Structure formats: C-alpha cells, structure tokens
C-alpha positions in Angstrom: -23.2 -9.5 -3.4 -19.7 -11.4 -3.7 -19.2 -13.5 -0.7 -16.1 -12.9 1.6 -15.4 -16.5 0.9 -15.2 -17.0 -2.9 -12.3 -18.1 -4.3 -11.2 -15.1 -6.7 -8.5 -15.3 -10.1 -6.6 -12.2 -11.5 -5.7 -11.6 -14.6 -1.3 -13.1 -14.3 -3.7 -16.4 -13.0 -2.8 -16.3 -9.2 -6.0 -17.5 -7.6 -6.8 -16.7 -3.7 -8.8 -18.6 -1.9 -11.3 -15.9 -0.7 -11.6 -12.2 -0.9 -10.3 -11.1 2.5 -6.5 -9.2 2.4 -4.4 -7.8 4.5 -3.9 -4.4 4.5 -0.4 -2.9 4.4 0.8 -1.3 8.0 4.0 0.0 9.0 4.6 -1.8 12.0 8.9 -0.3 12.4 10.2 -3.9 13.1 12.8 -4.4 10.3 16.3 -4.1 11.2 17.3 0.0 10.6 19.4 -1.4 7.3 16.1 -2.4 6.4 16.6 -6.4 6.8 13.9 -8.6 8.2 13.9 -9.6 11.6 12.1 -12.8 13.4 9.8 -11.1 15.0 8.1 -9.8 11.4 8.0 -12.6 10.1 6.1 -14.7 13.1 3.6 -11.0 13.2 2.8 -11.7 9.7 3.2 -15.4 9.7 0.2 -15.4 12.3 -2.1 -12.4 11.0 -1.8 -14.6 7.3 -4.6 -17.4 8.9 -7.6 -17.3 7.2 -7.0 -15.1 4.2 -6.8 -14.9 0.8 -3.0 -12.2 1.0 -1.5 -10.3 2.8 0.1 -7.3 1.7 3.5 -6.4 3.9 4.2 -2.5 5.0 6.1 -0.5 2.6 9.1 -1.9 1.4 11.7 0.8 0.1 13.1 0.1 -2.9 15.9 2.8 -2.9 18.4 3.8 0.1 16.9 7.2 -0.7 13.3 6.6 -0.5 13.0 5.1 3.0 10.8 6.8 4.7 11.1 6.0 8.4 13.4 3.8 10.1 12.0 0.0 11.5 11.4 0.3 7.6 11.4 -3.1 5.5 13.9 -3.0 2.5 13.8 -4.3 -0.9 16.7 -2.5 -2.6 19.4 -4.8 -2.6 20.4 -8.4 -3.4 21.5 -8.5 0.4 17.5 -8.6 1.6 16.4 -12.0 -0.4 17.3 -14.5 2.2 14.8 -12.4 4.9 12.4 -11.5 2.3 12.1 -15.7 0.8 11.6 -16.6 5.0 9.0 -13.2 5.3 7.0 -14.8 1.7 6.8 -18.5 3.3 6.0 -17.1 6.2 2.9 -15.8 4.7 2.6 -18.5 2.2 2.6 -21.1 4.9 -0.8 -20.4 6.6 -2.5 -20.8 2.9 -2.3 -16.6 2.3 -0.7 -15.3 -1.2 2.1 -13.6 -0.3 2.0 -9.7 -1.6 5.1 -7.1 -1.0 4.5 -3.4 -0.7 7.0 -1.5 -2.3 7.7 2.9 -2.3 9.3 5.2 -2.1 8.8 8.3 0.2 10.5 11.1 -1.4 9.7 14.0 0.4 8.1 12.1 3.2 10.8 11.9 5.4 13.6 13.5 6.8 17.5 13.6 6.3 17.8 12.3 9.6 16.4 9.2 8.8 18.9 9.0 5.6 21.9 9.1 7.5 22.5 13.7 6.0 21.4 13.4 2.7 18.9 15.4 2.1 15.5 14.6 0.9 14.0 14.4 -2.9 10.6 14.6 -5.2 9.2 15.4 -8.6 10.3 18.9 -7.1 11.7 21.3 -4.4 8.5 21.9 -2.4 7.9 21.1 1.0 4.7 19.1 2.4 2.5 20.6 4.3 3.3 19.1 7.8 4.9 20.4 10.4 8.1 19.0 10.7 8.4 18.9 7.1 11.8 19.1 4.7 12.0 21.0 1.5 13.1 18.1 -0.9 15.7 18.8 -3.6 13.7 18.5 -7.1 15.3 15.3 -9.3 17.1 14.7 -11.9 16.2 13.3 -14.7 19.0 10.8 -14.6 17.8 10.4 -11.3 14.1 9.8 -11.7 15.0 7.1 -14.4 17.1 5.3 -11.7 13.8 5.8 -9.3 12.4 4.0 -12.5 14.2 1.0 -13.0 14.8 0.7 -8.7 11.1 -0.6 -8.8 11.8 -2.8 -11.5 14.9 -4.5 -9.6 12.2 -5.0 -6.3 9.7 -6.6 -8.7 12.9 -9.1 -9.7 13.7 -9.4 -6.1 10.4 -10.0 -4.8 9.8 -12.9 -7.6 13.1 -14.3 -6.9 12.7 -14.2 -3.5 9.6 -15.7 -4.3 6.8 -13.7 -3.5 2.9 -13.6 -5.4 2.9 -10.6 -6.2 4.0 -6.7 -5.5 1.7 -3.3 -5.0 2.5 -0.5 -6.3 2.6 2.3 -2.6 1.0 4.2 -4.9 -1.0 6.3 -2.7 -0.1 8.4 0.7 1.5 11.3 -0.7 4.5 9.1 -1.2 6.9 9.7 -3.8 4.3 7.9 -7.0 2.0 10.2 -6.0 3.8 13.1 -5.7 4.7 13.0 -9.3 1.0 12.9 -10.2 0.3 15.8 -7.4 0.3 19.1 -9.1 1.0 20.2 -5.2 4.6 18.4 -5.1 5.5 18.2 -9.2 6.1 21.8 -10.5 8.2 20.5 -12.8 8.1 22.1 -16.6 9.7 19.4 -17.9 8.5 15.9 -20.0 7.9 14.5 -15.9 5.7 17.8 -15.2 3.2 19.4 -16.1 -0.5 21.3 -15.6 -3.1 18.5 -16.8 -3.1 14.5 -14.8 -2.1 13.7 -18.6 1.3 15.1 -18.2 2.0 14.4 -14.6 0.9 10.5 -15.3 4.6 9.3 -17.3 5.9 8.9 -14.4 3.2 6.0 -13.0 3.8 5.0 -16.9 6.8 4.2 -16.9 7.4 2.9 -14.2 4.1 0.3 -14.4 6.4 -0.3 -17.7 9.0 -1.2 -16.3 7.8 -3.4 -12.9 5.7 -5.4 -16.2 9.3 -5.4 -17.9 10.6 -7.4 -15.0 8.0 -10.1 -14.7 7.8 -11.2 -18.1 11.5 -11.2 -17.5 11.8 -12.9 -14.6 8.9 -14.3 -13.1 8.9 -18.9 -13.9 4.7 -18.3 -12.3 2.0 -16.3 -12.6 2.6 -13.2 -10.7 0.8 -11.0 -9.0 1.1 -6.9 -9.4 -1.7 -4.0 -7.8 -1.6 -0.4 -7.3 -2.8 1.2 -4.1 -3.9 4.7 -4.8 -5.3 7.8 -2.4 -8.2 9.3 -3.8 -8.1 13.3 -2.9 -5.2 15.2 -1.4 -6.3 18.4 1.0 -3.3 20.5 -0.9 -4.0 23.6 -2.8 -3.2 22.6 -5.5 -4.0 19.2 -5.3 -4.8 15.9 -6.4 -9.0 15.8 -7.0 -11.6 13.4 -7.2 -11.5 14.1 -10.3 -8.3 13.3 -11.0 -8.4 10.2 -9.1 -11.0 9.3 -11.9 -9.0 10.1 -15.0 -6.0 7.9 -13.8 -8.8 5.0 -12.8 -9.9 5.5 -16.2 -6.5 5.1 -17.5 -5.3 1.9 -14.6 -8.6 -0.1 -15.7 -6.5 -1.2 -19.3 -3.8 -2.0 -18.2 -2.3 -5.2 -16.6 -2.9 -4.6 -13.4 -4.7 -7.5 -11.0 -6.0 -5.2 -8.6 -5.8 -1.5 -7.2 -6.8 -0.3 -3.7 -7.6 2.8 -2.8 -6.3 4.4 0.7 -9.2 5.4 3.2 -9.4 5.8 6.8 -13.4 4.6 6.4 -14.9 2.5 4.1 -18.3 4.7 3.5 -16.4 8.1 4.0 -17.5 10.6 1.2 -15.8 12.6 -1.1 -15.3 16.7 -0.7 -15.9 17.0 -4.3 -19.5 18.7 -4.3 -20.1 16.5 -7.3 -19.7 13.1 -6.2 -21.1 13.3 -2.8 -24.4 11.5 -3.4 -22.6 8.2 -2.5 -19.7 6.7 -0.8 -16.2 7.7 -2.8 -16.0 3.5 -3.4 -19.1 3.2 -5.1 -17.9 5.8 -7.6 -14.6 4.3 -7.8 -16.0 1.6 -8.6 -18.1 2.5 -11.3 -15.2 4.0 -12.9 -13.4 0.6 -13.4 -16.1 -0.9 -15.4 -15.3 -4.1 -14.2 -12.7 -4.5 -16.1 -10.0 -4.8 -12.9 -10.9 -5.4 -9.6 -10.9 -3.2 -6.6 -10.1 -3.6 -3.1 -11.9 -1.7 -0.4 -10.7 -0.2 3.0 -11.3 1.8 6.1 -12.3 0.5 9.4 -13.5 -2.8 8.8 -14.2 -4.7 11.7 -17.1 -7.2 11.5 -19.1 -9.1 9.2 -20.9 -6.2 8.3 -18.4 -4.6 7.0 -16.8 -7.1 5.3 -20.7 -7.5 3.6 -20.6 -3.3 3.5 -17.6 -3.3 1.2 -18.4 -6.0 -0.9 -21.1 -3.8 -2.6 -19.0 -1.8 -3.9 -15.6 -3.7 -4.2 -14.4 -7.5 -5.4 -11.7 -7.7 -2.2 -11.8 -6.1 1.2 -8.3 -5.6 3.1 -8.5 -5.5 7.0 -5.9 -3.6 8.8 -6.0 -2.3 12.4 -8.0 -5.4 13.5 -5.6 -8.1 12.6 -3.1 -5.9 14.3 -4.6 -6.4 17.8 -6.8 -9.8 16.5 -4.4 -11.6 14.6 -6.8 -15.2 14.2 -9.9 -12.2 13.2 -10.3 -14.1 9.6 -10.4 -17.4 11.2 -12.6 -16.5 14.0 -15.1 -14.8 10.9 -14.8 -18.0 9.0 -15.9 -20.0 12.1 -19.3 -18.4 12.7 -17.2 -16.8 15.9 -18.1 -13.2 16.0 -18.1 -13.2 19.4 -14.9 -13.9 20.0 -13.4 -10.7 17.9 -12.2 -7.8 19.9 -14.4 -5.0 19.8 -12.3 -2.6 22.7 -11.4 0.7 20.8 -8.1 0.4 19.7 -6.5 3.0 21.5 -7.6 0.7 24.0 -6.4 -2.9 22.4 -3.0 -1.9 22.1 -2.3 -2.0 25.8 -3.9 -5.3 25.9 -2.7 -7.4 22.9 1.5 -9.0 23.4 3.1 -6.7 20.8 7.1 -6.3 20.5 8.4 -3.3 21.3 8.6 -1.4 18.3 5.6 -2.6 17.4 3.8 -1.2 20.6 6.0 2.4 20.5 5.0 2.6 17.3 1.5 1.8 17.8 0.6 3.1 20.8 2.4 6.8 20.0 -0.6 6.9 17.2 -2.9 6.4 19.3 -1.9 9.0 21.9 -1.9 11.4 19.7 -5.2 11.1 18.4 -6.4 11.3 21.6 -4.3 14.6 22.7 -5.1 16.1 19.8 
C-alpha cells in the first residue's frame, strides 16, 4: 500500500511532496466582486503546512457562473494580483497551489447574479426547495463558456498557480451538461446517451489544454472532480460515471477527484454494492490516472484506508478546524489532533465572521433536520 508521505509525479511533470491534499471547500471569504481578501490568503496559507497540495474553493469563470456571495472569481484579469498573492501564500509552505474553477449553472439564484436569470444546459429546475428555473444556454453562450474556462486557465497560469481543477461535481454546470436530468437538449450538446452528453466536457478539456499549451512556461496540473451518482430521476447513474472515467483515464488529465461525504460509501446501484464506490472507481481507472479519495478523513487510519483504493487523499473539514493537522500527522502527534464533532469544533475554532457564519449555519441545519 502507498504511504501518504511518498512523493508523486503527475504526467504533466509536477511533483507533490506527499499524497495529502486540502479538499476544495466553500468559505465565503471573498469580496462582493469575487476578489481575494487578506483573511482568505491567510486561511489557505496556514492550512498548507505539511500538505502536498491545496485545492482552493470554487472560483467562477464567468460573472453568470457565480454561485453564492463571498465566492472567489477568476473571471477577469483584474483579479490577477490577488490570485497571485493567494498562490504565493500556499506555495510559501511547500505545497502546490491548485485553483478550482467552475460555473454554477442552475445552482445559483437571480439575486446572486444581480437580477440576471440563471442558466443551464436546459430550462429544467434543480430538485431543491429554493430552485429557480434556468433558461437554456444558446450555442453561442456554450462556446463562450467553454472559452471562459480556457481563459480562467490562462489566468491561473499567469497568477503563478501550479494547476487548476475543473469542478465537474456537486451538480454544477459541467455535471449539468452530463446529466440526463438537467440536460434535455436535442442539439449537438444533448442526447439520450452519456456519449452524446459528453461533448461539453470534451470541448472543455480541449479549451483548457489549449491554454496550457499556449501559456504555461512550466509543468502545470489539470485535475477533474466528479460526483459518482445523482439522486434525480432521470439522473447520472454509477454506470454513467464509470463510462465517463473510461474516457477521462486516457486524457491528458493529471488526476481525477471523486466527491464523497464518506470515503467508504457504497453505491445505490445494486450491481456495484459489494464494495465502496472508490474501489470500483479505482479499478476502472486501470492505473492510468491517479485518483484522489475524500470523505470524512480525520485520522491516520482514515488516510491509510483511502490509500488502499486511491493514490491521493483529500482532507476537508478536519483541516478547517485543525489547521496544522498535516504537521501533526507527520510528527506522529495524533493525540493533538482535533477530535470533537465538527458542530462543536466550529464554536471553539478561531474563524473570521463570514466563514464562521457559513460553517455554523451548515451544522445547525444538520442538527435541526
């Protein structure tokens, strides 16, 4: 089994000093226009210590792709100085800096978009209580958004980041084009099969790697995050995801990153219920593409368990409340790790007001549900 402290070299040529990554998490710490704050830079810099890489929370590639207030933006060149400071802060701790880029699609609100109607692959609302009905993107808008991901990649390169992660998970726009629930199109960007709905992803990858080839003067990471299943009917089934991975494993991607709340979660699909989802995913990749495992990692035992079926481990909430967790792991100071339930840890961890309010609301909603 791989040890977390082993280095890993991606096909792009970038080498991580170990197998630990900070998982991308929403923090709502950016300014109203998406520019970076000093608090946000300090937050990531502090947590980068001891990690191989830090993946930032989602940064929108277009103004219409903004998902929530306090969200980071990579949509304009004016953001470059702040983004550069963020990258340097993370790198000052020896970790590689990866910015996650995305478009929220229908997972936002008109109020967040200053009155603009939300957009998606099709005019189908998400299955949530406060969902608004989006309008279907035109072909020209689709092409512009694909180009925007390429431009965001250029900005990440110019800002000094070591890589980008495409956020194709959590029901945001990239996933919306692949999902039969949100994509009911009958043109070249839709269809009844995963192969037909893959076109948006395929062209997105082409746009991103075109930017890498044109602008990168150094090895540059490109990763892809995905969700394995949807609950919607119709929706993405695990078989669809395995097909998607069969396409991605032969691409130029450096890694794929599964989005899970628990790393040992089992599929809803009865045909794949004999072992955790992550095991099936790892088998499908055939060793051609590193897998980042994630979901509830808090201890050394969790790290070891994930590395049985993945090459890398992403740690989220534990690092939020235990900023030096990776350093403690390296020093065998496991007894010093934060072990309190997160709904208790949020009340005693020094967090700025936007981050505290966002995190506390999340746990309170879970407790009261």
